[in-house]
Biopython code that builds the backbone (N, CA, C, O; Angstrom):
import numpy as np
from Bio.PDB.StructureBuilder import StructureBuilder

atoms = [
    (1, "UNK", "N", (1.268, -0.749, 0.087)),
    (1, "UNK", "CA", (-0.028, 0.078, 0.025)),
    (1, "UNK", "C", (1.011, 1.419, 0.163)),
    (1, "UNK", "O", (1.760, 1.774, 1.073)),
    (2, "UNK", "N", (0.673, 2.040, -1.282)),
    (2, "UNK", "CA", (1.384, 3.129, -0.547)),
    (2, "UNK", "C", (0.509, 4.166, 0.236)),
    (2, "UNK", "O", (-0.721, 4.160, 0.206)),
    (3, "UNK", "N", (1.363, 5.161, 1.021)),
    (3, "UNK", "CA", (1.071, 5.828, 1.104)),
    (3, "UNK", "C", (1.091, 7.489, 1.326)),
    (3, "UNK", "O", (1.888, 7.742, 2.230)),
    (4, "UNK", "N", (0.614, 8.417, 0.915)),
    (4, "UNK", "CA", (1.254, 9.634, -0.301)),
    (4, "UNK", "C", (0.590, 10.737, 0.421)),
    (4, "UNK", "O", (-0.639, 10.728, 0.484)),
    (5, "UNK", "N", (1.451, 11.940, 1.121)),
    (5, "UNK", "CA", (1.093, 12.978, 2.422)),
    (5, "UNK", "C", (0.181, 14.259, 0.893)),
    (5, "UNK", "O", (0.063, 14.334, -0.330)),
    (6, "UNK", "N", (-0.088, 14.753, 1.765)),
    (6, "UNK", "CA", (-0.904, 16.210, 1.351)),
    (6, "UNK", "C", (-0.529, 16.816, 0.832)),
    (6, "UNK", "O", (-1.243, 17.631, 0.248)),
    (7, "UNK", "N", (1.347, 16.833, 0.646)),
    (7, "UNK", "CA", (1.869, 17.692, -0.271)),
    (7, "UNK", "C", (2.223, 17.120, -1.553)),
    (7, "UNK", "O", (2.613, 17.802, -2.501)),
    (8, "UNK", "N", (2.021, 15.296, -1.583)),
    (8, "UNK", "CA", (2.055, 15.160, -3.076)),
    (8, "UNK", "C", (0.597, 15.379, -3.744)),
    (8, "UNK", "O", (0.399, 15.244, -4.952)),
    (9, "UNK", "N", (-0.366, 15.723, -2.831)),
    (9, "UNK", "CA", (-1.734, 15.989, -3.461)),
    (9, "UNK", "C", (-1.520, 17.776, -3.804)),
    (9, "UNK", "O", (-1.667, 18.208, -4.947)),
    (10, "UNK", "N", (-1.370, 18.151, -3.312)),
    (10, "UNK", "CA", (-1.440, 19.038, -3.953)),
    (10, "UNK", "C", (-0.388, 19.895, -4.675)),
    (10, "UNK", "O", (-0.563, 21.095, -4.888)),
    (11, "UNK", "N", (1.129, 18.961, -5.181)),
    (11, "UNK", "CA", (2.071, 19.560, -6.023)),
    (11, "UNK", "C", (1.574, 18.430, -7.336)),
    (11, "UNK", "O", (2.225, 18.619, -8.363)),
    (12, "UNK", "N", (0.556, 17.339, -7.429)),
    (12, "UNK", "CA", (-0.043, 16.868, -8.441)),
    (12, "UNK", "C", (-1.118, 17.640, -9.339)),
    (12, "UNK", "O", (-1.367, 17.865, -10.524)),
    (13, "UNK", "N", (-1.666, 17.945, -7.889)),
    (13, "UNK", "CA", (-2.658, 19.158, -8.892)),
    (13, "UNK", "C", (-2.636, 20.770, -9.110)),
    (13, "UNK", "O", (-3.504, 21.614, -9.336)),
    (14, "UNK", "N", (-1.003, 20.792, -8.907)),
    (14, "UNK", "CA", (-0.913, 22.122, -9.189)),
    (14, "UNK", "C", (0.019, 21.947, -10.841)),
    (14, "UNK", "O", (0.282, 22.799, -11.690)),
    (15, "UNK", "N", (0.393, 20.136, -10.766)),
    (15, "UNK", "CA", (0.242, 20.801, -11.773)),
    (15, "UNK", "C", (0.281, 20.347, -12.998)),
    (15, "UNK", "O", (1.082, 20.211, -13.923)),
    (16, "UNK", "N", (-1.113, 20.098, -12.669)),
    (16, "UNK", "CA", (-1.896, 19.543, -13.449)),
    (16, "UNK", "C", (-2.803, 20.919, -14.673)),
    (16, "UNK", "O", (-3.022, 21.123, -15.867)),
    (17, "UNK", "N", (-3.090, 21.641, -13.037)),
    (17, "UNK", "CA", (-4.035, 22.802, -12.913)),
    (17, "UNK", "C", (-2.874, 23.806, -14.179)),
    (17, "UNK", "O", (-2.943, 24.153, -15.359)),
    (18, "UNK", "N", (-2.208, 23.896, -13.405)),
    (18, "UNK", "CA", (-0.438, 24.856, -14.897)),
    (18, "UNK", "C", (-0.655, 24.223, -16.166)),
    (18, "UNK", "O", (-1.351, 24.658, -17.084)),
    (19, "UNK", "N", (-0.108, 23.339, -16.141)),
    (19, "UNK", "CA", (-0.169, 22.092, -17.171)),
    (19, "UNK", "C", (-1.724, 22.737, -18.248)),
    (19, "UNK", "O", (-1.543, 23.683, -19.014)),
    (20, "UNK", "N", (-2.782, 22.234, -18.160)),
    (20, "UNK", "CA", (-4.394, 22.504, -18.526)),
    (20, "UNK", "C", (-4.462, 24.058, -18.851)),
    (20, "UNK", "O", (-4.613, 24.676, -19.905)),
    (21, "UNK", "N", (-4.300, 24.423, -17.608)),
    (21, "UNK", "CA", (-4.199, 26.013, -17.848)),
    (21, "UNK", "C", (-3.594, 26.645, -19.483)),
    (21, "UNK", "O", (-4.091, 27.198, -20.464)),
    (22, "UNK", "N", (-2.281, 26.182, -19.057)),
    (22, "UNK", "CA", (-1.489, 26.241, -20.188)),
    (22, "UNK", "C", (-1.919, 25.915, -21.318)),
    (22, "UNK", "O", (-1.453, 26.646, -22.191)),
    (23, "UNK", "N", (-2.735, 24.992, -21.768)),
    (23, "UNK", "CA", (-2.868, 24.186, -22.892)),
    (23, "UNK", "C", (-3.127, 24.827, -23.292)),
    (23, "UNK", "O", (-2.670, 25.248, -24.355)),
    (24, "UNK", "N", (-4.780, 25.651, -22.121)),
    (24, "UNK", "CA", (-6.002, 26.189, -22.278)),
    (24, "UNK", "C", (-6.188, 27.696, -22.968)),
    (24, "UNK", "O", (-7.146, 28.281, -23.472)),
    (25, "UNK", "N", (-5.106, 27.953, -22.790)),
    (25, "UNK", "CA", (-4.902, 29.664, -23.335)),
    (25, "UNK", "C", (-3.630, 28.940, -24.114)),
    (25, "UNK", "O", (-3.576, 27.938, -23.399)),
    (26, "UNK", "N", (-2.871, 28.804, -24.806)),
    (26, "UNK", "CA", (-2.199, 27.983, -26.034)),
    (26, "UNK", "C", (-2.700, 29.010, -27.267)),
    (26, "UNK", "O", (-3.668, 28.696, -27.959)),
    (27, "UNK", "N", (-2.076, 30.072, -27.454)),
    (27, "UNK", "CA", (-2.870, 30.666, -29.014)),
    (27, "UNK", "C", (-2.824, 30.157, -30.487)),
    (27, "UNK", "O", (-3.467, 30.655, -31.411)),
    (28, "UNK", "N", (-1.661, 28.707, -30.609)),
    (28, "UNK", "CA", (-2.093, 28.359, -31.180)),
    (28, "UNK", "C", (-3.474, 27.181, -31.919)),
    (28, "UNK", "O", (-3.678, 26.553, -32.958)),
    (29, "UNK", "N", (-4.195, 27.458, -30.483)),
    (29, "UNK", "CA", (-5.107, 26.160, -30.440)),
    (29, "UNK", "C", (-6.140, 26.971, -30.753)),
    (29, "UNK", "O", (-6.831, 26.612, -31.706)),
    (30, "UNK", "N", (-6.371, 27.788, -30.299)),
    (30, "UNK", "CA", (-7.413, 29.891, -30.331)),
    (30, "UNK", "C", (-7.199, 29.927, -31.858)),
    (30, "UNK", "O", (-8.183, 30.157, -32.560)),
    (31, "UNK", "N", (-6.190, 29.753, -32.341)),
    (31, "UNK", "CA", (-6.442, 31.078, -33.823)),
    (31, "UNK", "C", (-6.278, 30.226, -34.834)),
    (31, "UNK", "O", (-5.668, 30.544, -35.854)),
    (32, "UNK", "N", (-7.059, 28.512, -34.555)),
    (32, "UNK", "CA", (-7.016, 27.293, -35.100)),
    (32, "UNK", "C", (-8.319, 26.671, -35.559)),
    (32, "UNK", "O", (-8.723, 26.185, -36.616)),
    (33, "UNK", "N", (-8.894, 26.911, -34.162)),
    (33, "UNK", "CA", (-10.439, 27.093, -33.902)),
    (33, "UNK", "C", (-11.155, 28.582, -34.791)),
    (33, "UNK", "O", (-12.089, 28.745, -35.575)),
    (34, "UNK", "N", (-10.172, 29.426, -34.180)),
    (34, "UNK", "CA", (-11.296, 30.339, -35.077)),
    (34, "UNK", "C", (-11.432, 30.438, -36.437)),
    (34, "UNK", "O", (-12.479, 30.641, -37.051)),
    (35, "UNK", "N", (-10.282, 30.279, -36.902)),
    (35, "UNK", "CA", (-9.913, 29.610, -38.319)),
    (35, "UNK", "C", (-10.693, 28.501, -39.032)),
    (35, "UNK", "O", (-10.902, 28.617, -40.240)),
    (36, "UNK", "N", (-11.054, 27.630, -38.482)),
    (36, "UNK", "CA", (-12.236, 26.430, -38.701)),
    (36, "UNK", "C", (-13.464, 27.428, -38.586)),
    (36, "UNK", "O", (-13.907, 27.969, -39.599)),
    (37, "UNK", "N", (-13.969, 27.647, -37.410)),
    (37, "UNK", "CA", (-15.303, 28.938, -37.494)),
    (37, "UNK", "C", (-15.420, 29.636, -38.904)),
    (37, "UNK", "O", (-16.262, 29.813, -39.785)),
    (38, "UNK", "N", (-14.596, 29.822, -38.728)),
    (38, "UNK", "CA", (-14.682, 31.436, -39.830)),
    (38, "UNK", "C", (-15.023, 30.552, -41.631)),
    (38, "UNK", "O", (-16.013, 30.668, -42.353)),
    (39, "UNK", "N", (-13.708, 29.696, -41.848)),
    (39, "UNK", "CA", (-13.901, 28.105, -43.138)),
    (39, "UNK", "C", (-15.605, 28.032, -42.552)),
    (39, "UNK", "O", (-16.092, 29.162, -42.512)),
    (40, "UNK", "N", (-16.222, 27.321, -42.264)),
    (40, "UNK", "CA", (-17.026, 27.125, -41.730)),
    (40, "UNK", "C", (-18.443, 27.808, -41.823)),
    (40, "UNK", "O", (-19.571, 27.315, -41.857)),
    (41, "UNK", "N", (-18.022, 29.048, -41.850)),
    (41, "UNK", "CA", (-18.951, 30.362, -42.069)),
    (41, "UNK", "C", (-19.374, 30.183, -40.263)),
    (41, "UNK", "O", (-18.645, 31.052, -39.784)),
    (42, "UNK", "N", (-19.745, 29.871, -39.680)),
    (42, "UNK", "CA", (-20.055, 29.588, -38.618)),
    (42, "UNK", "C", (-20.508, 31.023, -37.476)),
    (42, "UNK", "O", (-20.853, 30.853, -36.307)),
    (43, "UNK", "N", (-20.374, 32.660, -38.297)),
    (43, "UNK", "CA", (-20.602, 33.513, -37.257)),
    (43, "UNK", "C", (-21.181, 34.261, -38.124)),
    (43, "UNK", "O", (-21.305, 35.460, -37.875)),
    (44, "UNK", "N", (-21.665, 33.716, -39.340)),
    (44, "UNK", "CA", (-22.391, 34.355, -40.271)),
    (44, "UNK", "C", (-23.657, 33.881, -40.425)),
    (44, "UNK", "O", (-24.114, 33.748, -41.560)),
    (45, "UNK", "N", (-24.119, 33.681, -39.725)),
    (45, "UNK", "CA", (-25.732, 32.605, -39.254)),
    (45, "UNK", "C", (-26.638, 33.752, -38.837)),
    (45, "UNK", "O", (-27.019, 34.922, -38.788)),
    (46, "UNK", "N", (-26.647, 33.316, -38.750)),
    (46, "UNK", "CA", (-28.100, 33.269, -37.131)),
    (46, "UNK", "C", (-28.153, 33.187, -36.408)),
    (46, "UNK", "O", (-28.648, 32.166, -35.932)),
    (47, "UNK", "N", (-27.596, 34.391, -35.496)),
    (47, "UNK", "CA", (-27.587, 33.299, -34.143)),
    (47, "UNK", "C", (-29.071, 32.070, -33.156)),
    (47, "UNK", "O", (-30.274, 31.930, -32.932)),
    (48, "UNK", "N", (-27.878, 31.592, -32.963)),
    (48, "UNK", "CA", (-28.792, 30.306, -32.129)),
    (48, "UNK", "C", (-27.795, 29.676, -31.570)),
    (48, "UNK", "O", (-26.878, 29.041, -32.091)),
    (49, "UNK", "N", (-28.222, 30.063, -29.613)),
    (49, "UNK", "CA", (-27.112, 30.109, -28.793)),
    (49, "UNK", "C", (-27.635, 28.559, -28.447)),
    (49, "UNK", "O", (-26.842, 28.297, -27.543)),
    (50, "UNK", "N", (-28.329, 27.562, -28.567)),
    (50, "UNK", "CA", (-28.097, 26.427, -27.706)),
    (50, "UNK", "C", (-27.254, 25.469, -28.977)),
    (50, "UNK", "O", (-27.023, 24.268, -28.836)),
    (51, "UNK", "N", (-26.815, 26.370, -30.368)),
    (51, "UNK", "CA", (-26.121, 25.465, -31.094)),
    (51, "UNK", "C", (-24.565, 25.842, -31.282)),
    (51, "UNK", "O", (-23.759, 25.150, -31.905)),
    (52, "UNK", "N", (-24.191, 27.457, -30.421)),
    (52, "UNK", "CA", (-22.986, 28.041, -30.005)),
    (52, "UNK", "C", (-22.504, 26.990, -29.133)),
    (52, "UNK", "O", (-21.619, 26.143, -29.251)),
    (53, "UNK", "N", (-23.561, 27.360, -27.978)),
    (53, "UNK", "CA", (-22.750, 26.414, -26.783)),
    (53, "UNK", "C", (-23.230, 24.480, -26.645)),
    (53, "UNK", "O", (-23.316, 23.733, -25.670)),
    (54, "UNK", "N", (-23.445, 24.264, -28.138)),
    (54, "UNK", "CA", (-23.392, 22.659, -27.897)),
    (54, "UNK", "C", (-21.928, 22.857, -28.746)),
    (54, "UNK", "O", (-20.956, 22.157, -28.462)),
    (55, "UNK", "N", (-21.900, 23.455, -29.368)),
    (55, "UNK", "CA", (-20.708, 23.297, -30.703)),
    (55, "UNK", "C", (-18.914, 24.139, -29.581)),
    (55, "UNK", "O", (-17.801, 24.531, -29.931)),
    (56, "UNK", "N", (-19.505, 24.040, -28.509)),
    (56, "UNK", "CA", (-18.121, 25.326, -27.885)),
    (56, "UNK", "C", (-17.960, 23.442, -26.632)),
    (56, "UNK", "O", (-17.031, 22.638, -26.567)),
    (57, "UNK", "N", (-19.104, 23.460, -26.019)),
    (57, "UNK", "CA", (-18.956, 22.595, -25.707)),
    (57, "UNK", "C", (-18.636, 20.950, -25.552)),
    (57, "UNK", "O", (-18.596, 20.185, -24.589)),
    (58, "UNK", "N", (-18.416, 20.794, -27.097)),
    (58, "UNK", "CA", (-17.575, 19.567, -27.366)),
    (58, "UNK", "C", (-17.031, 19.709, -27.881)),
    (58, "UNK", "O", (-16.725, 18.762, -28.606)),
    (59, "UNK", "N", (-16.478, 20.728, -28.035)),
    (59, "UNK", "CA", (-14.836, 20.886, -28.302)),
    (59, "UNK", "C", (-14.329, 20.540, -26.917)),
    (59, "UNK", "O", (-13.895, 19.482, -26.460)),
    (60, "UNK", "N", (-14.615, 22.440, -26.069)),
    (60, "UNK", "CA", (-14.320, 21.680, -24.938)),
    (60, "UNK", "C", (-13.835, 20.667, -24.568)),
    (60, "UNK", "O", (-12.639, 20.441, -24.388)),
    (61, "UNK", "N", (-15.520, 19.347, -24.292)),
    (61, "UNK", "CA", (-15.117, 18.203, -23.906)),
    (61, "UNK", "C", (-13.893, 17.408, -24.366)),
    (61, "UNK", "O", (-12.982, 16.734, -23.887)),
    (62, "UNK", "N", (-14.445, 17.932, -25.796)),
    (62, "UNK", "CA", (-13.000, 16.331, -26.253)),
    (62, "UNK", "C", (-11.773, 17.006, -26.727)),
    (62, "UNK", "O", (-10.825, 16.311, -27.093)),
    (63, "UNK", "N", (-11.729, 17.821, -26.745)),
    (63, "UNK", "CA", (-10.006, 18.407, -26.605)),
    (63, "UNK", "C", (-9.441, 18.465, -25.044)),
    (63, "UNK", "O", (-8.446, 19.111, -24.714)),
    (64, "UNK", "N", (-10.517, 17.416, -23.859)),
    (64, "UNK", "CA", (-10.312, 17.990, -22.328)),
    (64, "UNK", "C", (-9.547, 16.270, -22.158)),
    (64, "UNK", "O", (-8.656, 16.066, -21.333)),
    (65, "UNK", "N", (-10.208, 14.918, -23.293)),
    (65, "UNK", "CA", (-10.505, 14.208, -23.007)),
    (65, "UNK", "C", (-9.213, 13.397, -23.345)),
    (65, "UNK", "O", (-8.401, 12.685, -22.755)),
    (66, "UNK", "N", (-9.562, 14.112, -25.231)),
    (66, "UNK", "CA", (-7.931, 14.283, -26.124)),
    (66, "UNK", "C", (-6.645, 14.208, -24.756)),
    (66, "UNK", "O", (-5.975, 13.233, -24.416)),
    (67, "UNK", "N", (-6.639, 15.620, -24.186)),
    (67, "UNK", "CA", (-5.173, 16.068, -23.306)),
    (67, "UNK", "C", (-5.536, 15.069, -22.347)),
    (67, "UNK", "O", (-4.428, 14.577, -22.132)),
    (68, "UNK", "N", (-6.328, 14.447, -21.637)),
    (68, "UNK", "CA", (-6.455, 13.016, -20.069)),
    (68, "UNK", "C", (-6.215, 12.157, -21.439)),
    (68, "UNK", "O", (-5.266, 12.570, -22.104)),
    (69, "UNK", "N", (-6.565, 11.595, -21.705)),
    (69, "UNK", "CA", (-5.996, 10.404, -22.588)),
    (69, "UNK", "C", (-4.143, 10.507, -23.069)),
    (69, "UNK", "O", (-3.408, 9.520, -23.104)),
    (70, "UNK", "N", (-3.870, 11.402, -23.273)),
    (70, "UNK", "CA", (-2.197, 11.624, -24.358)),
    (70, "UNK", "C", (-2.116, 11.760, -23.190)),
    (70, "UNK", "O", (-2.614, 10.899, -22.465)),
    (71, "UNK", "N", (-1.571, 12.698, -22.729)),
    (71, "UNK", "CA", (-1.055, 12.827, -20.947)),
    (71, "UNK", "C", (-1.059, 11.287, -20.000)),
    (71, "UNK", "O", (-0.151, 10.968, -19.232)),
    (72, "UNK", "N", (-2.282, 10.475, -20.269)),
    (72, "UNK", "CA", (-2.308, 9.906, -19.298)),
    (72, "UNK", "C", (-2.040, 8.194, -19.630)),
    (72, "UNK", "O", (-2.205, 7.139, -19.019)),
    (73, "UNK", "N", (-1.553, 8.602, -20.914)),
    (73, "UNK", "CA", (-1.204, 7.241, -21.822)),
    (73, "UNK", "C", (0.239, 7.717, -21.792)),
    (73, "UNK", "O", (0.723, 7.021, -20.900)),
    (74, "UNK", "N", (1.070, 8.395, -22.191)),
    (74, "UNK", "CA", (2.076, 8.660, -22.177)),
    (74, "UNK", "C", (3.211, 8.586, -20.885)),
    (74, "UNK", "O", (4.426, 8.400, -20.949)),
    (75, "UNK", "N", (2.384, 8.792, -19.761)),
    (75, "UNK", "CA", (2.430, 9.036, -18.468)),
    (75, "UNK", "C", (2.576, 7.638, -17.610)),
    (75, "UNK", "O", (3.500, 7.298, -16.871)),
    (76, "UNK", "N", (1.027, 6.744, -18.043)),
    (76, "UNK", "CA", (1.688, 5.650, -18.194)),
    (76, "UNK", "C", (2.574, 4.282, -18.568)),
    (76, "UNK", "O", (2.750, 3.176, -18.058)),
    (77, "UNK", "N", (3.187, 5.250, -20.164)),
    (77, "UNK", "CA", (3.804, 4.093, -20.198)),
    (77, "UNK", "C", (5.091, 4.252, -20.298)),
    (77, "UNK", "O", (5.906, 3.469, -20.786)),
    (78, "UNK", "N", (5.324, 5.603, -19.680)),
    (78, "UNK", "CA", (6.745, 5.396, -19.522)),
    (78, "UNK", "C", (7.610, 6.917, -17.902)),
    (78, "UNK", "O", (8.377, 7.859, -17.707)),
    (79, "UNK", "N", (6.627, 5.988, -17.308)),
    (79, "UNK", "CA", (6.524, 6.520, -16.160)),
    (79, "UNK", "C", (7.593, 5.692, -14.987)),
    (79, "UNK", "O", (7.853, 6.024, -13.831)),
    (80, "UNK", "N", (8.116, 4.409, -15.849)),
    (80, "UNK", "CA", (9.205, 3.680, -15.172)),
    (80, "UNK", "C", (10.197, 4.241, -15.436)),
    (80, "UNK", "O", (11.151, 4.342, -14.664)),
    (81, "UNK", "N", (10.135, 4.771, -16.743)),
    (81, "UNK", "CA", (11.840, 5.015, -17.498)),
    (81, "UNK", "C", (12.419, 5.757, -17.880)),
    (81, "UNK", "O", (13.522, 5.641, -18.414)),
    (82, "UNK", "N", (11.409, 7.313, -17.571)),
    (82, "UNK", "CA", (12.429, 8.645, -17.208)),
    (82, "UNK", "C", (12.424, 8.781, -15.365)),
    (82, "UNK", "O", (11.634, 9.052, -14.461)),
    (83, "UNK", "N", (13.660, 8.449, -15.529)),
    (83, "UNK", "CA", (14.738, 8.679, -14.718)),
    (83, "UNK", "C", (14.701, 10.634, -14.047)),
    (83, "UNK", "O", (13.766, 11.272, -14.529)),
    (84, "UNK", "N", (15.310, 11.162, -13.396)),
    (84, "UNK", "CA", (15.552, 12.810, -13.443)),
    (84, "UNK", "C", (16.409, 12.976, -13.767)),
    (84, "UNK", "O", (16.725, 14.166, -13.740)),
    (85, "UNK", "N", (17.775, 11.697, -14.485)),
    (85, "UNK", "CA", (19.007, 12.167, -14.914)),
    (85, "UNK", "C", (18.579, 12.429, -16.227)),
    (85, "UNK", "O", (19.144, 13.352, -16.813)),
    (86, "UNK", "N", (17.117, 11.394, -17.187)),
    (86, "UNK", "CA", (17.262, 11.613, -18.263)),
    (86, "UNK", "C", (15.836, 12.990, -18.271)),
    (86, "UNK", "O", (15.813, 13.752, -19.238)),
    (87, "UNK", "N", (15.253, 13.080, -17.655)),
    (87, "UNK", "CA", (14.311, 13.763, -17.469)),
    (87, "UNK", "C", (14.674, 15.396, -17.492)),
    (87, "UNK", "O", (14.067, 16.350, -17.978)),
    (88, "UNK", "N", (16.652, 15.242, -16.329)),
    (88, "UNK", "CA", (17.216, 16.961, -17.089)),
    (88, "UNK", "C", (17.307, 16.128, -18.167)),
    (88, "UNK", "O", (16.456, 15.267, -17.942)),
    (89, "UNK", "N", (17.806, 15.891, -19.144)),
    (89, "UNK", "CA", (18.911, 15.571, -20.428)),
    (89, "UNK", "C", (17.256, 16.115, -21.048)),
    (89, "UNK", "O", (17.337, 16.858, -22.026)),
    (90, "UNK", "N", (16.735, 16.001, -20.868)),
    (90, "UNK", "CA", (15.588, 16.245, -21.999)),
    (90, "UNK", "C", (14.731, 17.707, -22.418)),
    (90, "UNK", "O", (14.421, 18.237, -23.485)),
    (91, "UNK", "N", (14.478, 18.133, -20.547)),
    (91, "UNK", "CA", (14.685, 19.720, -20.574)),
    (91, "UNK", "C", (16.126, 20.100, -20.515)),
    (91, "UNK", "O", (16.345, 20.048, -19.305)),
    (92, "UNK", "N", (16.918, 20.350, -20.926)),
    (92, "UNK", "CA", (18.111, 20.792, -21.641)),
    (92, "UNK", "C", (18.079, 21.146, -22.961)),
    (92, "UNK", "O", (18.344, 22.192, -23.553)),
    (93, "UNK", "N", (17.489, 19.458, -23.495)),
    (93, "UNK", "CA", (17.394, 19.458, -25.114)),
    (93, "UNK", "C", (16.972, 20.820, -25.118)),
    (93, "UNK", "O", (17.626, 21.855, -25.255)),
    (94, "UNK", "N", (14.861, 20.475, -24.814)),
    (94, "UNK", "CA", (14.334, 21.510, -25.070)),
    (94, "UNK", "C", (14.348, 22.722, -25.124)),
    (94, "UNK", "O", (13.756, 23.458, -25.914)),
    (95, "UNK", "N", (15.374, 23.103, -23.855)),
    (95, "UNK", "CA", (15.814, 24.286, -23.532)),
    (95, "UNK", "C", (16.602, 24.717, -24.528)),
    (95, "UNK", "O", (16.673, 25.881, -24.922)),
    (96, "UNK", "N", (17.310, 23.616, -25.019)),
    (96, "UNK", "CA", (18.195, 24.370, -26.359)),
    (96, "UNK", "C", (17.375, 24.850, -27.868)),
    (96, "UNK", "O", (17.478, 25.938, -28.434)),
    (97, "UNK", "N", (16.648, 23.799, -28.238)),
    (97, "UNK", "CA", (15.920, 24.357, -29.470)),
    (97, "UNK", "C", (15.065, 25.435, -29.145)),
    (97, "UNK", "O", (14.997, 26.413, -29.890)),
    (98, "UNK", "N", (14.221, 25.326, -27.807)),
    (98, "UNK", "CA", (13.625, 26.584, -27.875)),
    (98, "UNK", "C", (14.767, 28.197, -28.114)),
    (98, "UNK", "O", (14.378, 29.318, -28.441)),
    (99, "UNK", "N", (16.181, 27.753, -27.812)),
    (99, "UNK", "CA", (17.019, 28.419, -27.496)),
    (99, "UNK", "C", (17.371, 29.069, -28.697)),
    (99, "UNK", "O", (17.381, 30.292, -28.843)),
    (100, "UNK", "N", (17.718, 28.068, -29.722)),
    (100, "UNK", "CA", (18.060, 28.024, -31.032)),
    (100, "UNK", "C", (16.866, 28.554, -31.851)),
    (100, "UNK", "O", (17.084, 29.552, -32.538)),
    (101, "UNK", "N", (15.830, 28.101, -31.863)),
    (101, "UNK", "CA", (14.651, 29.014, -32.599)),
    (101, "UNK", "C", (14.595, 30.706, -32.004)),
    (101, "UNK", "O", (14.773, 31.642, -32.784)),
    (102, "UNK", "N", (14.396, 30.858, -30.920)),
    (102, "UNK", "CA", (14.091, 32.357, -30.743)),
    (102, "UNK", "C", (15.624, 33.341, -31.041)),
    (102, "UNK", "O", (15.419, 34.502, -31.394)),
    (103, "UNK", "N", (17.093, 32.894, -30.905)),
    (103, "UNK", "CA", (18.505, 33.279, -31.402)),
    (103, "UNK", "C", (18.114, 33.109, -33.629)),
    (103, "UNK", "O", (18.821, 33.615, -34.500)),
    (104, "UNK", "N", (16.802, 32.246, -33.863)),
    (104, "UNK", "CA", (16.615, 32.264, -35.566)),
    (104, "UNK", "C", (15.779, 33.916, -35.548)),
    (104, "UNK", "O", (16.243, 34.931, -36.067)),
    (105, "UNK", "N", (14.251, 33.795, -34.689)),
    (105, "UNK", "CA", (13.750, 34.675, -34.558)),
    (105, "UNK", "C", (14.213, 36.194, -34.316)),
    (105, "UNK", "O", (13.502, 37.111, -34.727)),
    (106, "UNK", "N", (15.562, 36.472, -33.559)),
    (106, "UNK", "CA", (16.220, 37.756, -33.400)),
    (106, "UNK", "C", (16.917, 37.788, -34.514)),
    (106, "UNK", "O", (16.777, 38.748, -35.273)),
    (107, "UNK", "N", (17.593, 36.985, -34.748)),
    (107, "UNK", "CA", (18.620, 37.541, -36.568)),
    (107, "UNK", "C", (17.707, 37.645, -37.591)),
    (107, "UNK", "O", (18.123, 38.509, -38.363)),
    (108, "UNK", "N", (16.475, 37.101, -38.039)),
    (108, "UNK", "CA", (15.854, 37.270, -38.817)),
    (108, "UNK", "C", (14.937, 38.771, -38.988)),
    (108, "UNK", "O", (14.370, 39.141, -40.016)),
    (109, "UNK", "N", (14.975, 39.383, -37.863)),
    (109, "UNK", "CA", (14.846, 41.178, -37.691)),
    (109, "UNK", "C", (15.620, 41.807, -38.139)),
    (109, "UNK", "O", (15.394, 42.857, -38.740)),
    (110, "UNK", "N", (17.428, 40.982, -37.827)),
    (110, "UNK", "CA", (18.160, 41.918, -38.295)),
    (110, "UNK", "C", (18.472, 41.847, -39.683)),
    (110, "UNK", "O", (19.173, 42.715, -40.204)),
]
sb = StructureBuilder()
sb.init_structure("model")
sb.init_model(0)
sb.init_chain("A")
sb.init_seg("    ")
for serial, (resi, resn, name, xyz) in enumerate(atoms, 1):
    if name == "N":
        sb.init_residue(resn, " ", resi, " ")
    sb.init_atom(name, np.array(xyz, "f"), 0.0, 1.0, " ", f" {name:<3s}", serial, name[0])
structure = sb.get_structure()
């Protein structure tokens, strides 16, 4: 039997909350949905609030379920393989990629 402290519970919910809201506020996702809505002409028809609520609710719940399945599946598969040393290497590699893209973006301005 594994006994977890309230601190573990707090950090788990904190990690979930920050990841969820970061995903929710991703500008690329918001802009892509706006483009799809505009392409389908959903904003040009007469306002039907029930259809709008249904559409937005479906997108929210569908995205949440997809996110939970994807992150939960990856966590389940890789849970035993990701040691702190491996995570440190992944974080450093990701940081270098982000740094390279930001340097490219800055240099392309000049």
